[in-house]
Each structure stands twice: as structure tokens, then as C-alpha cells.
Jmol script that loads the backbone (N, CA, C; Angstrom):
load data "model"
ATOM      1  N   MET A   1     104.311 -93.384 161.114  1.00  0.00           N
ATOM      2  CA  MET A   1     104.453 -92.496 162.320  1.00  0.00           C
ATOM      3  C   MET A   1     104.462 -91.058 161.893  1.00  0.00           C
ATOM      4  N   GLN A   2     105.326 -90.729 160.804  1.00  0.00           N
ATOM      5  CA  GLN A   2     105.492 -89.367 160.361  1.00  0.00           C
ATOM      6  C   GLN A   2     104.201 -88.785 159.888  1.00  0.00           C
ATOM      7  N   ARG A   3     103.343 -89.732 159.291  1.00  0.00           N
ATOM      8  CA  ARG A   3     102.030 -89.142 158.815  1.00  0.00           C
ATOM      9  C   ARG A   3     101.150 -88.697 160.007  1.00  0.00           C
ATOM     10  N   ILE A   4     101.228 -89.524 160.999  1.00  0.00           N
ATOM     11  CA  ILE A   4     100.409 -89.194 162.182  1.00  0.00           C
ATOM     12  C   ILE A   4     100.949 -87.890 162.823  1.00  0.00           C
ATOM     13  N   LEU A   5     102.215 -87.782 162.952  1.00  0.00           N
ATOM     14  CA  LEU A   5     102.853 -86.544 163.594  1.00  0.00           C
ATOM     15  C   LEU A   5     102.446 -85.371 162.749  1.00  0.00           C
ATOM     16  N   GLY A   6     102.556 -85.550 161.390  1.00  0.00           N
ATOM     17  CA  GLY A   6     102.134 -84.363 160.528  1.00  0.00           C
ATOM     18  C   GLY A   6     100.719 -84.003 160.658  1.00  0.00           C
ATOM     19  N   TRP A   7      99.877 -85.048 160.809  1.00  0.00           N
ATOM     20  CA  TRP A   7      98.474 -84.825 161.081  1.00  0.00           C
ATOM     21  C   TRP A   7      98.248 -83.998 162.299  1.00  0.00           C
ATOM     22  N   LEU A   8      98.971 -84.396 163.419  1.00  0.00           N
ATOM     23  CA  LEU A   8      98.793 -83.643 164.682  1.00  0.00           C
ATOM     24  C   LEU A   8      99.384 -82.246 164.621  1.00  0.00           C
ATOM     25  N   ARG A   9     100.533 -82.112 164.050  1.00  0.00           N
ATOM     26  CA  ARG A   9     101.249 -80.852 163.908  1.00  0.00           C
ATOM     27  C   ARG A   9     100.405 -79.851 163.047  1.00  0.00           C
ATOM     28  N   GLY A  10      99.718 -80.423 162.051  1.00  0.00           N
ATOM     29  CA  GLY A  10      98.870 -79.588 161.172  1.00  0.00           C
ATOM     30  C   GLY A  10      97.706 -79.025 161.993  1.00  0.00           C
ATOM     31  N   GLY A  11      97.114 -79.756 162.835  1.00  0.00           N
ATOM     32  CA  GLY A  11      96.016 -79.304 163.704  1.00  0.00           C
ATOM     33  C   GLY A  11      96.443 -78.556 164.879  1.00  0.00           C
ATOM     34  N   TYR A  12      97.695 -78.752 165.360  1.00  0.00           N
ATOM     35  CA  TYR A  12      98.176 -78.012 166.509  1.00  0.00           C
ATOM     36  C   TYR A  12      99.594 -77.461 166.196  1.00  0.00           C
ATOM     37  N   ASN A  13      99.633 -76.577 165.180  1.00  0.00           N
ATOM     38  CA  ASN A  13     101.016 -76.054 164.868  1.00  0.00           C
ATOM     39  C   ASN A  13     101.677 -75.246 165.803  1.00  0.00           C
ATOM     40  N   GLU A  14     100.897 -74.770 166.814  1.00  0.00           N
ATOM     41  CA  GLU A  14     101.516 -73.992 167.947  1.00  0.00           C
ATOM     42  C   GLU A  14     101.618 -74.850 169.141  1.00  0.00           C
ATOM     43  N   GLY A  15     101.479 -76.165 169.081  1.00  0.00           N
ATOM     44  CA  GLY A  15     101.590 -77.012 170.257  1.00  0.00           C
ATOM     45  C   GLY A  15     100.229 -77.378 170.783  1.00  0.00           C
ATOM     46  N   VAL A  16     100.097 -78.387 171.506  1.00  0.00           N
ATOM     47  CA  VAL A  16      98.802 -78.769 172.014  1.00  0.00           C
ATOM     48  C   VAL A  16      98.529 -78.117 173.325  1.00  0.00           C
ATOM     49  N   PRO A  17      97.395 -77.351 173.413  1.00  0.00           N
ATOM     50  CA  PRO A  17      97.096 -76.741 174.744  1.00  0.00           C
ATOM     51  C   PRO A  17      96.756 -77.768 175.791  1.00  0.00           C
ATOM     52  N   HIS A  18      96.972 -77.523 177.021  1.00  0.00           N
ATOM     53  CA  HIS A  18      96.862 -78.448 178.095  1.00  0.00           C
ATOM     54  C   HIS A  18      95.332 -78.957 178.159  1.00  0.00           C
ATOM     55  N   GLN A  19      94.422 -78.071 177.867  1.00  0.00           N
ATOM     56  CA  GLN A  19      93.051 -78.553 177.999  1.00  0.00           C
ATOM     57  C   GLN A  19      92.662 -79.592 176.828  1.00  0.00           C
ATOM     58  N   ASP A  20      93.538 -79.686 175.902  1.00  0.00           N
ATOM     59  CA  ASP A  20      93.211 -80.724 174.819  1.00  0.00           C
ATOM     60  C   ASP A  20      93.967 -82.027 174.924  1.00  0.00           C
ATOM     61  N   TYR A  21      94.845 -82.082 175.911  1.00  0.00           N
ATOM     62  CA  TYR A  21      95.578 -83.317 176.109  1.00  0.00           C
ATOM     63  C   TYR A  21      94.735 -84.555 176.243  1.00  0.00           C
ATOM     64  N   ILE A  22      93.763 -84.570 177.212  1.00  0.00           N
ATOM     65  CA  ILE A  22      92.979 -85.672 177.444  1.00  0.00           C
ATOM     66  C   ILE A  22      91.992 -86.010 176.144  1.00  0.00           C
ATOM     67  N   PRO A  23      91.328 -85.067 175.650  1.00  0.00           N
ATOM     68  CA  PRO A  23      90.451 -85.459 174.489  1.00  0.00           C
ATOM     69  C   PRO A  23      91.317 -85.862 173.285  1.00  0.00           C
ATOM     70  N   LEU A  24      92.503 -85.258 173.159  1.00  0.00           N
ATOM     71  CA  LEU A  24      93.332 -85.721 172.043  1.00  0.00           C
ATOM     72  C   LEU A  24      93.849 -87.122 172.155  1.00  0.00           C
ATOM     73  N   LEU A  25      94.165 -87.519 173.383  1.00  0.00           N
ATOM     74  CA  LEU A  25      94.447 -88.891 173.691  1.00  0.00           C
ATOM     75  C   LEU A  25      93.314 -89.871 173.444  1.00  0.00           C
ATOM     76  N   GLU A  26      92.147 -89.348 173.720  1.00  0.00           N
ATOM     77  CA  GLU A  26      90.927 -90.120 173.400  1.00  0.00           C
ATOM     78  C   GLU A  26      90.831 -90.356 171.885  1.00  0.00           C
ATOM     79  N   VAL A  27      90.966 -89.238 171.102  1.00  0.00           N
ATOM     80  CA  VAL A  27      90.799 -89.318 169.640  1.00  0.00           C
ATOM     81  C   VAL A  27      91.857 -90.268 169.132  1.00  0.00           C
ATOM     82  N   LEU A  28      93.143 -90.101 169.661  1.00  0.00           N
ATOM     83  CA  LEU A  28      94.219 -91.069 169.178  1.00  0.00           C
ATOM     84  C   LEU A  28      93.891 -92.509 169.485  1.00  0.00           C
ATOM     85  N   HIS A  29      93.482 -92.728 170.691  1.00  0.00           N
ATOM     86  CA  HIS A  29      93.255 -94.125 171.131  1.00  0.00           C
ATOM     87  C   HIS A  29      92.123 -94.787 170.308  1.00  0.00           C
ATOM     88  N   ARG A  30      91.229 -93.903 169.745  1.00  0.00           N
ATOM     89  CA  ARG A  30      90.219 -94.476 168.849  1.00  0.00           C
ATOM     90  C   ARG A  30      90.761 -95.014 167.524  1.00  0.00           C
ATOM     91  N   ARG A  31      92.031 -94.548 167.252  1.00  0.00           N
ATOM     92  CA  ARG A  31      92.626 -94.960 165.866  1.00  0.00           C
ATOM     93  C   ARG A  31      93.963 -95.684 165.985  1.00  0.00           C
ATOM     94  N   LEU A  32      94.640 -95.563 167.024  1.00  0.00           N
ATOM     95  CA  LEU A  32      95.985 -96.094 167.230  1.00  0.00           C
ATOM     96  C   LEU A  32      96.026 -97.176 168.307  1.00  0.00           C
ATOM     97  N   SER A  33      97.110 -97.985 168.216  1.00  0.00           N
ATOM     98  CA  SER A  33      97.327 -98.918 169.213  1.00  0.00           C
ATOM     99  C   SER A  33      98.029 -98.150 170.430  1.00  0.00           C
ATOM    100  N   ASP A  34      98.090 -98.787 171.573  1.00  0.00           N
ATOM    101  CA  ASP A  34      98.731 -98.182 172.699  1.00  0.00           C
ATOM    102  C   ASP A  34     100.224 -97.842 172.370  1.00  0.00           C
ATOM    103  N   ALA A  35     100.943 -98.798 171.743  1.00  0.00           N
ATOM    104  CA  ALA A  35     102.243 -98.518 171.330  1.00  0.00           C
ATOM    105  C   ALA A  35     102.449 -97.311 170.417  1.00  0.00           C
ATOM    106  N   GLU A  36     101.523 -97.233 169.479  1.00  0.00           N
ATOM    107  CA  GLU A  36     101.530 -96.077 168.568  1.00  0.00           C
ATOM    108  C   GLU A  36     101.289 -94.748 169.294  1.00  0.00           C
ATOM    109  N   VAL A  37     100.336 -94.728 170.181  1.00  0.00           N
ATOM    110  CA  VAL A  37     100.092 -93.537 171.019  1.00  0.00           C
ATOM    111  C   VAL A  37     101.328 -93.180 171.796  1.00  0.00           C
ATOM    112  N   ASP A  38     101.921 -94.186 172.439  1.00  0.00           N
ATOM    113  CA  ASP A  38     103.150 -93.897 173.219  1.00  0.00           C
ATOM    114  C   ASP A  38     104.193 -93.300 172.411  1.00  0.00           C
ATOM    115  N   ALA A  39     104.410 -93.770 171.185  1.00  0.00           N
ATOM    116  CA  ALA A  39     105.450 -93.210 170.276  1.00  0.00           C
ATOM    117  C   ALA A  39     105.077 -91.767 169.891  1.00  0.00           C
ATOM    118  N   VAL A  40     103.889 -91.491 169.605  1.00  0.00           N
ATOM    119  CA  VAL A  40     103.447 -90.140 169.207  1.00  0.00           C
ATOM    120  C   VAL A  40     103.582 -89.191 170.382  1.00  0.00           C
ATOM    121  N   VAL A  41     103.169 -89.586 171.481  1.00  0.00           N
ATOM    122  CA  VAL A  41     103.278 -88.772 172.733  1.00  0.00           C
ATOM    123  C   VAL A  41     104.782 -88.453 173.036  1.00  0.00           C
ATOM    124  N   GLY A  42     105.515 -89.464 172.961  1.00  0.00           N
ATOM    125  CA  GLY A  42     107.031 -89.245 173.186  1.00  0.00           C
ATOM    126  C   GLY A  42     107.670 -88.292 172.173  1.00  0.00           C
ATOM    127  N   THR A  43     107.252 -88.294 170.923  1.00  0.00           N
ATOM    128  CA  THR A  43     107.777 -87.349 169.952  1.00  0.00           C
ATOM    129  C   THR A  43     107.256 -85.997 170.265  1.00  0.00           C
ATOM    130  N   LEU A  44     105.937 -85.903 170.599  1.00  0.00           N
ATOM    131  CA  LEU A  44     105.381 -84.522 170.908  1.00  0.00           C
ATOM    132  C   LEU A  44     106.054 -83.837 172.124  1.00  0.00           C
ATOM    133  N   ILE A  45     106.340 -84.740 173.113  1.00  0.00           N
ATOM    134  CA  ILE A  45     106.975 -84.200 174.303  1.00  0.00           C
ATOM    135  C   ILE A  45     108.422 -83.728 173.920  1.00  0.00           C
ATOM    136  N   GLU A  46     109.131 -84.418 173.069  1.00  0.00           N
ATOM    137  CA  GLU A  46     110.449 -83.934 172.636  1.00  0.00           C
ATOM    138  C   GLU A  46     110.375 -82.616 171.926  1.00  0.00           C
ATOM    139  N   ASP A  47     109.289 -82.361 171.204  1.00  0.00           N
ATOM    140  CA  ASP A  47     109.084 -81.172 170.445  1.00  0.00           C
ATOM    141  C   ASP A  47     108.598 -79.943 171.173  1.00  0.00           C
ATOM    142  N   GLU A  48     108.136 -80.145 172.472  1.00  0.00           N
ATOM    143  CA  GLU A  48     107.679 -78.975 173.265  1.00  0.00           C
ATOM    144  C   GLU A  48     108.719 -77.976 173.472  1.00  0.00           C
ATOM    145  N   PRO A  49     108.341 -76.711 173.252  1.00  0.00           N
ATOM    146  CA  PRO A  49     109.299 -75.605 173.416  1.00  0.00           C
ATOM    147  C   PRO A  49     109.868 -75.493 174.837  1.00  0.00           C
ATOM    148  N   GLU A  50     109.023 -75.824 175.856  1.00  0.00           N
ATOM    149  CA  GLU A  50     109.424 -75.790 177.205  1.00  0.00           C
ATOM    150  C   GLU A  50     109.329 -77.272 177.669  1.00  0.00           C
ATOM    151  N   PRO A  51     110.343 -77.862 178.247  1.00  0.00           N
ATOM    152  CA  PRO A  51     110.271 -79.223 178.635  1.00  0.00           C
ATOM    153  C   PRO A  51     109.167 -79.400 179.677  1.00  0.00           C
ATOM    154  N   LEU A  52     108.483 -80.600 179.583  1.00  0.00           N
ATOM    155  CA  LEU A  52     107.432 -80.890 180.500  1.00  0.00           C
ATOM    156  C   LEU A  52     108.108 -81.522 181.791  1.00  0.00           C
ATOM    157  N   SER A  53     107.531 -81.134 182.911  1.00  0.00           N
ATOM    158  CA  SER A  53     108.085 -81.656 184.194  1.00  0.00           C
ATOM    159  C   SER A  53     107.568 -83.019 184.462  1.00  0.00           C
ATOM    160  N   ARG A  54     108.310 -83.719 185.193  1.00  0.00           N
ATOM    161  CA  ARG A  54     107.780 -85.089 185.625  1.00  0.00           C
ATOM    162  C   ARG A  54     106.475 -84.967 186.192  1.00  0.00           C
ATOM    163  N   SER A  55     106.219 -84.047 187.047  1.00  0.00           N
ATOM    164  CA  SER A  55     104.862 -84.007 187.686  1.00  0.00           C
ATOM    165  C   SER A  55     103.832 -83.641 186.707  1.00  0.00           C
ATOM    166  N   ALA A  56     104.149 -82.851 185.703  1.00  0.00           N
ATOM    167  CA  ALA A  56     103.078 -82.534 184.631  1.00  0.00           C
ATOM    168  C   ALA A  56     102.649 -83.845 183.845  1.00  0.00           C
ATOM    169  N   ILE A  57     103.693 -84.600 183.567  1.00  0.00           N
ATOM    170  CA  ILE A  57     103.508 -85.835 182.863  1.00  0.00           C
ATOM    171  C   ILE A  57     102.644 -86.827 183.724  1.00  0.00           C
ATOM    172  N   ILE A  58     103.029 -86.928 185.012  1.00  0.00           N
ATOM    173  CA  ILE A  58     102.255 -87.864 185.966  1.00  0.00           C
ATOM    174  C   ILE A  58     100.830 -87.347 186.058  1.00  0.00           C
ATOM    175  N   ASP A  59     100.630 -85.983 186.144  1.00  0.00           N
ATOM    176  CA  ASP A  59      99.269 -85.503 186.307  1.00  0.00           C
ATOM    177  C   ASP A  59      98.493 -85.798 185.026  1.00  0.00           C
ATOM    178  N   ALA A  60      99.078 -85.606 183.875  1.00  0.00           N
ATOM    179  CA  ALA A  60      98.357 -85.927 182.629  1.00  0.00           C
ATOM    180  C   ALA A  60      98.031 -87.419 182.556  1.00  0.00           C
ATOM    181  N   MET A  61      98.918 -88.246 182.934  1.00  0.00           N
ATOM    182  CA  MET A  61      98.678 -89.755 182.988  1.00  0.00           C
ATOM    183  C   MET A  61      97.508 -90.063 183.910  1.00  0.00           C
ATOM    184  N   LYS A  62      97.484 -89.484 185.087  1.00  0.00           N
ATOM    185  CA  LYS A  62      96.391 -89.752 185.980  1.00  0.00           C
ATOM    186  C   LYS A  62      95.088 -89.220 185.468  1.00  0.00           C
ATOM    187  N   ARG A  63      95.122 -88.055 184.843  1.00  0.00           N
ATOM    188  CA  ARG A  63      93.873 -87.558 184.240  1.00  0.00           C
ATOM    189  C   ARG A  63      93.332 -88.501 183.201  1.00  0.00           C
ATOM    190  N   ARG A  64      94.317 -89.063 182.413  1.00  0.00           N
ATOM    191  CA  ARG A  64      94.006 -89.980 181.302  1.00  0.00           C
ATOM    192  C   ARG A  64      93.293 -91.183 181.824  1.00  0.00           C
ATOM    193  N   VAL A  65      93.790 -91.661 182.945  1.00  0.00           N
ATOM    194  CA  VAL A  65      93.245 -92.843 183.621  1.00  0.00           C
ATOM    195  C   VAL A  65      91.937 -92.615 184.328  1.00  0.00           C
ATOM    196  N   LEU A  66      91.899 -91.467 184.999  1.00  0.00           N
ATOM    197  CA  LEU A  66      90.725 -91.163 185.968  1.00  0.00           C
ATOM    198  C   LEU A  66      89.718 -90.367 185.256  1.00  0.00           C
ATOM    199  N   GLU A  67      89.950 -89.621 184.227  1.00  0.00           N
ATOM    200  CA  GLU A  67      89.045 -88.775 183.643  1.00  0.00           C
ATOM    201  C   GLU A  67      88.673 -89.285 182.150  1.00  0.00           C
ATOM    202  N   ARG A  68      87.493 -89.153 181.871  1.00  0.00           N
ATOM    203  CA  ARG A  68      87.034 -89.329 180.475  1.00  0.00           C
ATOM    204  C   ARG A  68      86.678 -88.036 179.933  1.00  0.00           C
ATOM    205  N   PRO A  69      87.166 -87.700 178.742  1.00  0.00           N
ATOM    206  CA  PRO A  69      86.769 -86.386 178.152  1.00  0.00           C
ATOM    207  C   PRO A  69      85.330 -86.361 177.861  1.00  0.00           C
ATOM    208  N   THR A  70      84.839 -85.272 177.850  1.00  0.00           N
ATOM    209  CA  THR A  70      83.354 -85.050 177.548  1.00  0.00           C
ATOM    210  C   THR A  70      83.259 -85.128 175.922  1.00  0.00           C
ATOM    211  N   GLU A  71      82.046 -85.405 175.480  1.00  0.00           N
ATOM    212  CA  GLU A  71      81.838 -85.389 174.070  1.00  0.00           C
ATOM    213  C   GLU A  71      82.218 -84.050 173.460  1.00  0.00           C
ATOM    214  N   GLU A  72      81.969 -83.027 174.215  1.00  0.00           N
ATOM    215  CA  GLU A  72      82.249 -81.669 173.832  1.00  0.00           C
ATOM    216  C   GLU A  72      83.792 -81.409 173.651  1.00  0.00           C
ATOM    217  N   ASP A  73      84.572 -81.998 174.526  1.00  0.00           N
ATOM    218  CA  ASP A  73      86.034 -81.898 174.449  1.00  0.00           C
ATOM    219  C   ASP A  73      86.546 -82.625 173.208  1.00  0.00           C
ATOM    220  N   VAL A  74      85.979 -83.852 172.995  1.00  0.00           N
ATOM    221  CA  VAL A  74      86.405 -84.637 171.815  1.00  0.00           C
ATOM    222  C   VAL A  74      86.007 -83.936 170.585  1.00  0.00           C
ATOM    223  N   ALA A  75      84.834 -83.375 170.415  1.00  0.00           N
ATOM    224  CA  ALA A  75      84.307 -82.647 169.332  1.00  0.00           C
ATOM    225  C   ALA A  75      85.259 -81.456 169.124  1.00  0.00           C
ATOM    226  N   ARG A  76      85.645 -80.694 170.163  1.00  0.00           N
ATOM    227  CA  ARG A  76      86.535 -79.560 169.993  1.00  0.00           C
ATOM    228  C   ARG A  76      87.881 -79.965 169.336  1.00  0.00           C
ATOM    229  N   VAL A  77      88.485 -81.108 169.771  1.00  0.00           N
ATOM    230  CA  VAL A  77      89.693 -81.637 169.193  1.00  0.00           C
ATOM    231  C   VAL A  77      89.489 -81.970 167.767  1.00  0.00           C
ATOM    232  N   VAL A  78      88.432 -82.768 167.450  1.00  0.00           N
ATOM    233  CA  VAL A  78      88.184 -83.212 166.138  1.00  0.00           C
ATOM    234  C   VAL A  78      87.997 -81.991 165.153  1.00  0.00           C
ATOM    235  N   ALA A  79      87.267 -80.979 165.684  1.00  0.00           N
ATOM    236  CA  ALA A  79      86.989 -79.776 164.824  1.00  0.00           C
ATOM    237  C   ALA A  79      88.253 -79.085 164.582  1.00  0.00           C
ATOM    238  N   ARG A  80      89.168 -78.886 165.567  1.00  0.00           N
ATOM    239  CA  ARG A  80      90.407 -78.292 165.342  1.00  0.00           C
ATOM    240  C   ARG A  80      91.244 -79.038 164.361  1.00  0.00           C
ATOM    241  N   LEU A  81      91.301 -80.289 164.366  1.00  0.00           N
ATOM    242  CA  LEU A  81      92.103 -80.945 163.404  1.00  0.00           C
ATOM    243  C   LEU A  81      91.435 -80.893 162.125  1.00  0.00           C
ATOM    244  N   ALA A  82      90.068 -80.871 161.995  1.00  0.00           N
ATOM    245  CA  ALA A  82      89.444 -80.742 160.619  1.00  0.00           C
ATOM    246  C   ALA A  82      89.655 -79.437 160.074  1.00  0.00           C
ATOM    247  N   SER A  83      89.626 -78.374 160.982  1.00  0.00           N
ATOM    248  CA  SER A  83      89.883 -77.074 160.375  1.00  0.00           C
ATOM    249  C   SER A  83      91.248 -76.929 159.735  1.00  0.00           C
ATOM    250  N   ALA A  84      92.209 -77.689 160.185  1.00  0.00           N
ATOM    251  CA  ALA A  84      93.538 -77.686 159.611  1.00  0.00           C
ATOM    252  C   ALA A  84      93.631 -78.595 158.383  1.00  0.00           C
ATOM    253  N   GLY A  85      92.532 -79.177 157.996  1.00  0.00           N
ATOM    254  CA  GLY A  85      92.478 -80.154 156.870  1.00  0.00           C
ATOM    255  C   GLY A  85      92.733 -81.621 157.310  1.00  0.00           C
ATOM    256  N   PHE A  86      92.704 -81.914 158.533  1.00  0.00           N
ATOM    257  CA  PHE A  86      92.860 -83.258 158.898  1.00  0.00           C
ATOM    258  C   PHE A  86      91.689 -83.778 159.586  1.00  0.00           C
ATOM    259  N   ALA A  87      90.946 -84.662 158.787  1.00  0.00           N
ATOM    260  CA  ALA A  87      89.690 -85.174 159.333  1.00  0.00           C
ATOM    261  C   ALA A  87      89.934 -86.494 160.050  1.00  0.00           C
ATOM    262  N   VAL A  88      89.163 -86.653 161.150  1.00  0.00           N
ATOM    263  CA  VAL A  88      89.099 -87.942 161.906  1.00  0.00           C
ATOM    264  C   VAL A  88      88.037 -88.706 161.328  1.00  0.00           C
ATOM    265  N   GLY A  89      88.269 -89.780 160.657  1.00  0.00           N
ATOM    266  CA  GLY A  89      87.215 -90.503 160.012  1.00  0.00           C
ATOM    267  C   GLY A  89      87.776 -91.793 159.365  1.00  0.00           C
ATOM    268  N   ASP A  90      86.858 -92.536 158.786  1.00  0.00           N
ATOM    269  CA  ASP A  90      87.205 -93.893 158.164  1.00  0.00           C
ATOM    270  C   ASP A  90      87.293 -93.696 156.674  1.00  0.00           C
ATOM    271  N   ASP A  91      87.219 -92.514 156.110  1.00  0.00           N
ATOM    272  CA  ASP A  91      87.315 -92.305 154.702  1.00  0.00           C
ATOM    273  C   ASP A  91      88.654 -91.644 154.286  1.00  0.00           C
ATOM    274  N   GLY A  92      88.849 -91.264 153.064  1.00  0.00           N
ATOM    275  CA  GLY A  92      90.084 -90.562 152.671  1.00  0.00           C
ATOM    276  C   GLY A  92      91.124 -91.551 152.107  1.00  0.00           C
ATOM    277  N   ASP A  93      92.340 -90.989 152.062  1.00  0.00           N
ATOM    278  CA  ASP A  93      93.412 -91.773 151.363  1.00  0.00           C
ATOM    279  C   ASP A  93      94.285 -92.613 152.176  1.00  0.00           C
ATOM    280  N   ASP A  94      93.937 -92.728 153.433  1.00  0.00           N
ATOM    281  CA  ASP A  94      94.683 -93.607 154.338  1.00  0.00           C
ATOM    282  C   ASP A  94      94.244 -95.043 154.184  1.00  0.00           C
ATOM    283  N   PRO A  95      95.062 -95.936 153.668  1.00  0.00           N
ATOM    284  CA  PRO A  95      94.635 -97.381 153.419  1.00  0.00           C
ATOM    285  C   PRO A  95      94.210 -98.081 154.747  1.00  0.00           C
ATOM    286  N   SER A  96      94.741 -97.635 155.827  1.00  0.00           N
ATOM    287  CA  SER A  96      94.372 -98.315 157.111  1.00  0.00           C
ATOM    288  C   SER A  96      92.987 -97.847 157.621  1.00  0.00           C
ATOM    289  N   GLY A  97      92.435 -96.702 157.051  1.00  0.00           N
ATOM    290  CA  GLY A  97      91.164 -96.214 157.457  1.00  0.00           C
ATOM    291  C   GLY A  97      91.260 -95.459 158.725  1.00  0.00           C
ATOM    292  N   ARG A  98      92.439 -95.147 159.214  1.00  0.00           N
ATOM    293  CA  ARG A  98      92.530 -94.594 160.523  1.00  0.00           C
ATOM    294  C   ARG A  98      92.530 -93.054 160.399  1.00  0.00           C
ATOM    295  N   PHE A  99      93.066 -92.411 159.397  1.00  0.00           N
ATOM    296  CA  PHE A  99      93.222 -91.001 159.210  1.00  0.00           C
ATOM    297  C   PHE A  99      92.791 -90.582 157.837  1.00  0.00           C
ATOM    298  N   ALA A 100      91.902 -89.655 157.712  1.00  0.00           N
ATOM    299  CA  ALA A 100      91.563 -89.143 156.436  1.00  0.00           C
ATOM    300  C   ALA A 100      92.134 -87.741 156.209  1.00  0.00           C
ATOM    301  N   VAL A 101      92.731 -87.442 155.155  1.00  0.00           N
ATOM    302  CA  VAL A 101      93.361 -86.115 154.976  1.00  0.00           C
ATOM    303  C   VAL A 101      92.735 -85.458 153.735  1.00  0.00           C
ATOM    304  N   ARG A 102      92.254 -84.251 153.869  1.00  0.00           N
ATOM    305  CA  ARG A 102      91.678 -83.622 152.760  1.00  0.00           C
ATOM    306  C   ARG A 102      92.748 -83.172 151.785  1.00  0.00           C
ATOM    307  N   GLU A 103      92.462 -83.187 150.509  1.00  0.00           N
ATOM    308  CA  GLU A 103      93.502 -82.882 149.449  1.00  0.00           C
ATOM    309  C   GLU A 103      93.225 -81.441 148.885  1.00  0.00           C
ATOM    310  N   ASP A 104      92.176 -80.756 149.379  1.00  0.00           N
ATOM    311  CA  ASP A 104      91.769 -79.494 148.769  1.00  0.00           C
ATOM    312  C   ASP A 104      92.330 -78.300 149.416  1.00  0.00           C
ATOM    313  N   PHE A 105      93.512 -78.285 149.938  1.00  0.00           N
ATOM    314  CA  PHE A 105      94.174 -77.194 150.546  1.00  0.00           C
ATOM    315  C   PHE A 105      95.517 -77.039 150.112  1.00  0.00           C
TER     316      PHE A 105
END
end "model"
wireframe off; spacefill off
backbone 0.3
color backbone group
């Protein structure tokens, strides 16, 4: 779990902007189980500088269920993570094949 959180914090060291919530969940769901996503989201919420309101969480959950991110949204999230050295792919040093981390930075 710490590796995944490090991966996210590397790509979003200033916090996840609201417009990236849905595509980020899509990227995570491609690689993680529902329980793993829940654990990551819970930790990220705890780390927010300003607490998220109940209505903000409910709205985000509704968007996740009702909205599908565009390919452009997902590509933006993947590119942001990649620019921080964290590639989303099936290669790299992660034995599970879920996250690849560049070693050249």
C-alpha cells in the first residue's frame, strides 16, 4: 500500500485536483482491487490539507458511478504520473505488474 501511495504522491505532490478524481479512480481501478482503491482513497482523504465535506465525497462517488472519464482525462492523469517518474504499465520492477517505476531520476 505504501508503494501505491508513494506512486500517487509522486505524481500529485500538491494534492489531486478535483478534475482528476474520476480519471485517477479509473486508472487505479485498472490496476487495483476495490478494497485496495478504498484503502488508497481513505489515506488520500486523510492527507488532504482541507477536510473534504460529506457532500463533496458523495458527489465524487456519484460521478464515479454515473460518469466515465474520457480517454483524454485518463491520458492526462497517466501523463502526469509519468512526468513524475511513475509509469502506468505492465513493465518495470513491480512483480505484480501493476505499477512500473522508472529508476532514472
